[in-house]
C-alpha positions in Angstrom: 32.4 7.3 -5.0 30.7 4.1 -6.0 32.5 1.9 -8.3 29.1 1.3 -10.2 25.3 2.6 -10.6 23.0 0.4 -12.7 19.7 -0.6 -12.5 18.8 -3.7 -10.1 18.4 -6.6 -11.2 16.5 -9.8 -9.5 19.9 -11.1 -7.7 19.9 -7.6 -5.9 16.9 -8.3 -3.7 18.5 -9.3 -0.9 20.8 -6.3 -0.7 17.8 -4.2 -1.7 15.8 -5.2 1.2 17.9 -3.8 4.0 18.3 -0.3 2.1 14.8 0.1 1.6 13.8 -0.7 5.2 16.2 1.7 6.4 15.0 4.3 4.1 11.2 3.7 5.5 12.9 3.8 9.1 14.4 7.0 8.6 10.3 8.1 7.6 9.0 6.4 10.5 7.3 4.3 8.1 6.2 0.5 7.8 4.9 -1.2 4.8 3.5 -4.9 5.0 5.6 -7.7 2.9 3.3 -7.6 0.3 4.1 -4.3 -0.7 7.7 -4.6 -0.7 7.2 -7.9 -3.1 4.9 -5.8 -5.6 7.5 -3.1 -5.4 10.1 -4.9 -6.3 8.3 -6.7 -9.2 7.3 -3.5 -10.6 11.0 -2.4 -11.1 11.6 -5.8 -12.9 8.7 -5.2 -15.2 9.3 -3.9 -18.1 5.6 -2.7 -18.9 5.9 -0.5 -15.5 6.8 3.4 -15.4 9.1 2.4 -12.2 12.5 2.0 -12.2 15.1 1.2 -9.4 19.2 1.7 -9.7 21.8 0.8 -7.3 25.1 2.1 -6.1 27.5 -0.8 -5.8 31.0 -0.2 -4.0 34.0 -2.7 -4.7 34.2 -3.7 -1.4 31.0 -3.2 0.5 28.2 -4.4 -2.5 25.1 -2.3 -2.6 25.4 0.9 -0.8 22.8 3.0 -2.3 19.4 2.9 -4.0 17.2 5.0 -5.8 13.7 4.6 -6.9 12.2 6.5 -10.2 8.7 6.4 -11.7 7.9 8.4 -15.5 4.4 9.8 -15.5 2.4 12.1 -18.1 2.1 15.9 -17.0 -0.9 18.3 -17.9 1.8 21.0 -18.4 4.4 19.4 -20.6 4.2 17.2 -23.9 7.1 14.7 -22.7 7.5 12.5 -19.6 8.1 13.7 -16.1 10.2 11.6 -13.7 9.7 11.7 -10.2 12.6 10.4 -8.3 10.7 9.0 -5.4 13.0 7.2 -3.3 16.7 7.9 -2.3 19.0 6.2 0.2 22.6 5.8 0.9 24.0 3.8 3.7 25.5 6.1 6.7 28.9 4.5 6.0 28.8 6.0 2.6 27.5 9.6 2.9 29.6 12.4 2.5 31.5 10.4 -0.8 29.1 11.7 -3.8 27.1 8.6 -3.6 23.6 10.8 -3.6 24.8 12.6 -6.2 25.8 10.0 -8.1 22.4 8.5 -8.1 20.5 11.6 -8.7 22.6 12.1 -12.0 22.0 8.3 -12.8 18.4 9.0 -12.8 18.6 12.6 -14.9 20.9 10.7 -17.0 17.8 7.8 -16.7 15.2 10.7 -17.6 17.1 12.2 -20.4 17.0 9.0 -22.2 13.4 8.8 -21.8 13.1 12.1 -23.2 11.5 13.5 -19.8 11.1 17.1 -19.7 11.5 17.1 -15.8 13.0 15.5 -13.3 11.7 16.2 -9.6 11.8 14.9 -6.1 10.7 15.8 -2.7 11.8 15.6 1.0 10.8 16.4 4.4 11.8 19.9 5.3 13.6 18.4 8.6 15.9 16.5 6.6 18.6 19.1 6.3 21.7 16.5 5.2 19.7 15.6 2.0 18.6 19.6 1.9 22.2 20.5 1.4 22.8 18.3 -1.6 19.5 19.0 -2.9 20.1 22.6 -2.9 23.7 22.0 -4.4 22.4 19.7 -7.2 18.8 21.3 -8.1 16.4 24.5 -7.6 13.7 24.3 -4.9 10.6 25.0 -6.5 8.9 26.4 -3.5 5.7 24.0 -3.3 4.4 22.6 -0.1 2.8 19.1 -0.5 -0.6 18.0 0.8 -2.1 14.7 1.4 -6.2 13.9 1.4 -6.5 10.4 3.1 -8.6 8.1 0.7 
């Protein structure tokens, strides 16, 4: 279990980058450096609805990250929270870090009066799905994307 989960700060940038890169590699994705910069700056901007939390182990430093975005919904009167990205270093998996990060986002969402917390994962991500099936309800939706 991580020692501390807290919002990421400017000084965490160097530790965040390798975890973000590992997450993107997992999904066979590459992003240009300017997207890294833009995303990081959004996390630190109080006017943005984006948040980044980190799981810190007292021996290993930053071992997990989660990104969340608040938005409105046509179906709910209050905010909705989308947990967009969750990544835990391979050495820390199975120790409760992923679940702790999800719960930290749930706490953040409750604190902002969100009515719903939701996320997506790829159907082939069986390890994560085991955790997700334990801590949440699969709503059964399938995501489609239209290139713009």
